N, C-alpha and C positions, 0 to 999 in steps of 0.2 A: 620505434620504441626500443629502449635498451633491454637486453636479455636479462631476465632474473636468474642469477646463477646460485642463489642461496640454497644451501642444503641444511638439513636438520643437524645440529651439533650432536655428537655422540652422547653427551650427558642428558639430552632430551629424548633420546630414542626410547627409553623405558616408559615414557609418557604416552606413546602411541598405543591406541587400543588394539589389543590382539584378539583374534578370533576369526570366524568365517565372515567374509565380507558380505554386506548387504547385496542383494541381486542387482540393485541399481548400479553398483560399481562394475559388475560384469557388463551390463548394458552399455555403460559409457565407454568402457575399455574396448569393447568390440564394435563400437559404432562407426569406426573410420572417421573420427573427429566430427561426430554428430550427423553424419549422412545416413547411416543405417541403410534400410531399404525403403525409405520413405517414397522415393520416386516410383518404385514398383507398386507400392500400395495405392498411389494416386491413379494408377492405370487399372486397378481391379474393380470391375463394375458389379461384382457379386455382393459387395458389402459397402455400407456407407462409412465404415470405421477403419481404423488402422490396426495392424497386427500388434501383438503384445509388446515387443521391444519398441516399435515405432510409436506406440501409444505413449511411452515415456519420452522418447526422443523429440517428438514434435513440441514438447514443452520448451526446449531450448530454443526453438524457433518462435516462441511467443504464443503457443496455442495449447488449449486443453480440449481433449475429446470429451463431449458431454452428450446427453440426450434429454428429451423432455420427459421427466419422471411422471408428469400428469398423464402421459399417454402410454406408459409401460404396460399396464394391465390390459388395456384395449388392444395394443399391438400384439401382446403375447397370445391373447385369445384368437387373433387372426393369423397366428403362426408366423408373425413377422419379427425380425430383429428390432431392437430399440431404434428409434429415429435418431441415428448418430449425426451429430453436427460438431463444429468446433467453436470455441470461444477464443477470440484473438485479443491480446492486450498489446497496445502499441508502445514503443519506446519513445518517451517524451520527457527528456530531462528538464526538471523544473516546471513542467506542465505547459510549455509555451507552444502555441500552434497558430498558424497564419489563417486568415479568412479563406484564402485559396485552398489550403489543405482542408479546412472545415467543409467547404463546399464539396470536395471530392469524397470525404468520408460520409457526408450527409447523403449524397447520391447513392453511394454503395449500400449504405444501411437501408435506404428506402427500397432497394431492389433485391437485396440478397441476405437480409438478416431476419431473425424471428421478430415479428411485429414491427420491423423497420426502425428499431430504436438505436440510439447511441447511449452507452452507459458510462458516465464519469465515475471514476473509482477512487478509493482511498490511496492508491499509488500514484495519484496526480496525473492520470492519463485517461484514455478512453478504451472501451472494449466493444467489440462486435460480438453478438450472441446469435447462435443458431445458423451458422454458415455451413451449407452443405459441401461435401467433399469436392463436388464438381466446380465449386466457385472459389476454392481456397487459393489456387494459383493466381487467378485474376485479382483476388484481394491483395495479395502481396505485391503484385505488379502495379496495381493502382497506388498503393502506398509508396512504392519506389518512385513512381512518376512524379509524385508531389514532395519527394524528399523525406519520406518517413520510412520506418521499418518496425519490426517487432522482435528484433534480435535480443535475446537474453532478457526478456521480460518475465520469464518463468524458467523452471529448471534449477539446477545446482550451480548458479552463477550469481554475479552481482546484478540485481534487477534495476528497474527504473529508478534513477537517482532523484530524490525529492529535494525541493528547495522552498524555503519560506516564500509565500506567494507575493505577487505584485512587485517584481524587481524594478519597476520604473518609479517606485515611490521615493527612493533615495539612491545616491551613488553606491551606497553600501549594498543595497539589494541587487543592484545591477551587477556589481562585482561578484556577489555570492552566486547569482545565477550562472555567470560565466564559469565559475569553478565547478558547479554542479554538472555543467555540460562537459567540461574537461575530464572530470572524474569518470563520468559515464563512458566517454570514449576510451579512456586509458584502461579501464577494466573490462572492456568488451572481449568476447571470444575472438580469436584471430582466424579460426577456420573459415574457409570459403564455402562451407556447406550451404549456408543460407542462399547465397547468390546462385549456386549451382542448381539447387532443388527448385527454388521458387522464381528466380529471375532469368533462368536459362543461361546462367553464366558458364564460361568455359570450364570444362571439367579438368581437374588436375590428375594427371596419369599416376603420379606418386605423391603420397602425403609426406615424404621424407623432408621436403622443403618447408612444410607447414609445421609451425610450433605454437604451443600455447604457453608463452613465457610466464604468465602470471597465474592462469587458471590450472595449467597442467593437463596432461592427456586424459585424466579421468575427472577433471573439473573439480568443483568444491564438494565437500561431503554433503552439503545441504544448501538450500536457498540462502541468499545473503542480501541484506537490504542496507542502503546508505542514504544519509540525508546531509544537507547543508542548511544550517539554522541561523537565522538572524534574530537574536534576542531583541526585545523581550517576548516576541511571538513564538509560540511553540505549535503552530498550526500543523506541522508535519508529525507531531507526536514522536519526538526523537527517541523516547524510551521504548518504542516498539521496534527499534532498528539495531542491526549489528554494528554499524559504523556511523558515527556522527561527527560532523565538523561544525562547531559552534563559532560563528564569526565574532572576532574581537577587533574593535575599531580604535583608532587613535585620531582624534579630531575629525571624526566622520569618515575616515578612510580605513579600509580593511588592511590590517597588518599581519594577521595570522588567525589560527583556529585553536580552540580547545578541542581535544580529542576525547570522545566518549565511545566505549565499545561494550557489546554484550547485551544489548536490550533485545527483548522478544516476548511475544504474548501467547504463542501457541502452547497448548498442553493437550493431554489425552485424558478423557474422563476415566477415573479409577486408577490411573497410573501416577503414583506419587513421586516417581522419578522424573516427571515432567511438570513444568510450572512456568508461569509468567515471571519476567525478571526485568528490572530497570537496568539501564546502562551504567557502567562504571567510568569515572573520569580517569584518563591516563596522563594528561598533561597538556601543555601548550606547544605548538609548533609554528615556525614562521611560514609565510606563504610559499616560499620557494621550495619547501620540502613536502608540499601537499600531496603530489602524485606519488612520490617515493613512499610516504607514510601510508597512503591508501593501499598501494601494492604490498607493503610490508604486512599490514593487518590481514589482507586477503590471503597472502601466501602462508602466513603463520597459521591461520585457520585451515588452510588447505592441507598443511602437513601435520597438524596436531588434532584436527577434528576427528570425530568418531565415524569411521566408515563401516563399522560393524552393526550398530544400532541406529537407524535413521531417526528414531524418536529422540535420541540424545546427541544428534549430530550438529546442531546449531552452535554458533559461537558462544552463546551464553553458557552452554554446558561445558564447552572446552575450557572456558575461563574458570568455572567452578571446579573442574576436575584437576587442571594443572596449576591453578593459582594465578591471581591477577599479576603478582610480581614477576612470575616466570613468563607469562604472556607479554607483559610490557617489555621486559628485557629482550625478548626475542624480536619484538617489533622494532625496538631501538637498534638492535644489531643489524637487522636487515635494511633498515632505512638509513643507517649511518649517522645517527644523531642521538643526543640525549634530550628527551622531552623536558621542557621547563615546567615549573609548577603551574597548575591550572590558574588562569586569570579570572578575576571576578566577573560574573554575569548574572542576570536575573531573568527568569521566565515568569510572565504575569498572566498569560492566558493563551488560548489556542483557537478561539473562534475566528471566522472570517469577518472582515470589516465590510458590512453590506452597504449598498448605496454608492454614492459618488465620493471619490477621493481625488486629490490633486497630486500630480507627479511633479518632480523637479524639472521636467522638460517642458513645463507649461501646458501639458496635456492632462486629460482626465481619465479616470478608471471607474467603471461601474461594475460592482460585484453583485451577481444575481444568485439568489437562493434557488437551488435545484433539488427538490425533495428526492432523496434516494439517488441523486445523480442521474436519474432516468430522463433522457431527452426524447420525448415522444409526444405526439399530438393526442390530447385528451379532449373530451367534450367541454367546450368553453375555456380550454387552456391549451392552445396550439404551440407548445414549446418548440417542437422541431421545425415547424414552419417559420416561427418567429426567429429562431437562430439562423435559419437559412436566409431570411430577409435581411438580418443584420449583417451577415457575412457578405452579402452581395454589395453592400455599400461601405462597410467599415474599412478604414485605411490603416488601422493599427494591428494589434495582435489580440488573440484570446489567451487567457491564462487559466488553466484548470487547477483547482486547489485540492489539497489532500483531504478536504472535508466534503468532497463531491460537488463543489459549487463551481461557478464559472465567472471569470472577470473579463469584461470587454475593456481592453487596455489601450492606451494611447489615443484617446478620442479628442479631436480638436474641439475648441470651444464652440465653433460654429456648427459642429455636428452633434453636440450634446442633446439638444431638444429632439432631433430626429431619432437618435438611438434610443432615448428614453421613451419616446412615443411608441416605437415598435415593440420595445420590451413590455410596456404596459398593455398594449393592444393584444399581445399573445400570451399574457399571463406569466411572463418571465420576471416581471417586477410587480409585486403585489404587497402593498402596505399592510394587508390583513394578516400576513404570516406572523405568528407570535414569536417571542424570543425563545420559548420552549421548542417550537417546531424547528427553529434554526439551530438549536443545540442538540438535535437528535440525528442519528445516523444508523444505517444498517448495511450489512453485506447483501449480495445478490441472493444467496441461498436457493431455496426451491423456486421453480421446478428444475432448474438446469444444473446446479452444482451437485456433483456426485457425493460430496462429503456431508451435505446438509442433513441434519437430524430434525430440524424444526424450521418453521417459517421465519423470515427476517424482513426482507424488503417489502413483501406483500402485506405484512401485518403492521409495519411501522406507522403508517398514517393513522390507523385506528388506535394503536396504543398511545400515540401522541394526543389524539383527541381525548382519550380517557385521562391522560396525565394533565392536560390543560384543564379539564373539568375539576380534577382534584385541587389544583392550584387555585382555581377560582373559588371553590368551596371553602378553602381555608384562608381566603382573603388576600392571596398574593398572585393574582393572574399575570402580573408583569415579570415575575421571577422565572428563572430557567434552571433546570437541572441537566447536567451533561448526561444524556440518556442514549445508550447504544445497544443494538440487538445484533447478535451474530448467530447464524444457524447451526454452528458447530464450534468446538473448542480450538479451531485452527487459527482464529484471531483476526480474520480479514476486516471485520467491522470495528476492531479496536475496542471491544467492550471491556477488556481488562485494563483500560485506563479511564473508565467512565466513573462518574459519581454513582450512577445506577447502570449496571451492565447485565444484560441477559445473554446467557450462553445456551444454545439449543441442546436439549438432552434427549428429546423424542418428540413425536407429533404433539404439538400443543403444549409441550413441557420445557421449562427452562431452569437452569441454575441461576439464582439471583445473587449478584455480587454488589456490595455497597462499599463506599468509602474512598473512591478515587478523588483527586482534588482538581481544582480549577485549572492549574497550570500543567497538569499531566505528568507529575513526578511521583505519584503514589499508586501502587497496585491496589485495587479493591479486594475485599475479602468475601469469601463465600458466606452468605447469610442464610439462605434457604435453598434447599435442593429440590429439584423436580416439581416446581410450582406450575400450576396452570394459570390461565388468565384471571380467573376469579380470585384465587389466593394471592396472586401477584398484586393486584390493585387493592385488595383488602390490606395487605401489608403496607403498600405505599401510602394508602389513605392514613393509616395510623402513624406512620413515620413522618409524613409531611405535617400532620397535625402537631406532633411533638416538636418538630423543627420550628414551625411558626411560633409556637407557644414558648419555647425554651431557648431559642438561639440568641447568641450574642449579636451585637450590632454588625450588620453586613456579613454575617457568617454564612458561608455556603453550605448546601445540604451535605456534601461529602465530608466537609470538616466537622459539621455538627455530629454526624453519626459516630465519628471517631471520638470526639471530645466527650460526648455523652455516654460513651462506653457501650453503645449499641453493637459496634464491632470494634475489634482492636486493629491498629494499623499493621500492615504487613511491612516488616522491616528487613528481614532476611528471607527472600522468597523460598529458597530451597527448604529451609528448616521451619518456616513460620506460616507459609501460605495455607497449608492444610490443617494447621493446629486448631 
């Protein structure tokens, strides 16, 4: 990799936020390039957790320290510390995984995780939940043995790079996936800390030879998310991400990307200086400049981002503070190009294409609906056993989607019947799933997420049941509303791009947001605050009734509530979202 030598021009120096740095900046600066004292904590038998600084540093290694909040009170009565475990998120650019890799993670999950499950996530990868400290090192070594890792899937770095699913469907998809993989590798941390701590790699006596040419010694001001998008599908929800490369084709061949920056959904309840925001178009770039432009956007955010207030540290706030023109000019200067005008493209939807599709390679792909992304054996629905059975015979790959579903990709014609039979036998393929159920999504939330204020994953099936009942009541059981639940305002469930989005406010209470659109380009507006289940479905009952009675031909629910004046569209998030 060429060394990034760009420095901030003198005229931009006044745009750097001044003040006492957030404590995370101290932690990163004193971490010895993300090593900290993690290795020492691993040897401490007196606690199942990590010390204060290492609690933050393990995130850069792909892990979050958590505990089972359902057990907190009971353990406190027993004078025990919380049952500390870690959640690990793997790095899986574009969501591609081999059957051999799946078999390895399936075996580990069965022996060393809470409930033995594998969780597919909105970041197009998988997570292990409930791993005890004694098993962490063997977990990383298992991943390494099958060619995987969890480097930079959390923390203040560029995280797992998303890509429109099913890259075997066209040559364009295949090329886009390769760029997602290249971008991921290009923006990775260069420190050898991961190999040293988890893989028993050779320790470096001095870190002088180690550099972070793109991320810098103190890494980014905040988390950073990147996507590669193949229109017209927006299954990755590009407007939830800091950096987006939208594929532009000429005669079916990828020739360049439209660049969009500054999307993000996280906010803080009661803090009007935080808000969800859609991404801005910067322009068009040729393929050969992709990596340079990716690095330029990251380093511009690195140098101009807010390191004083982490709540305002994401790229979206940097752009709103310094101005889009200033941000764009600096990206162009660092990348050594002038971006061309954005080329035309259209986004028409974001759901996964369930069932069988044919690839250009003569093989077939089977997209399976996985409710909540949770791969686990349930009574009468043995999803985990079924996936293991498919992995044992499948000759292609698996593709995890950003909607928490799974594609069995590259199936030969002779193997289709066997794969489908296994999927049906184990409940992985079920024709009874409604369009509404396939259009709903939730984050993990309770009991393991420390930020969760309300339930999400555990209530989603019940809430969808009630929503299906309302649709049937009003005579439209075949319709679907993009419905998402997130346990807190951090945005993991992408509720702030839903037609109906619930954001956890407290136990059993949610803020109800309405008015996102089908293609994922509009932020919904707060409609009712602090609603419980009864009020929520009373409101939806009345609104769905109006929609069915008053809508125009083929009008989606989110478009109707805007057109009917039930809510006003959010046009300028910072000024308009809370109005």
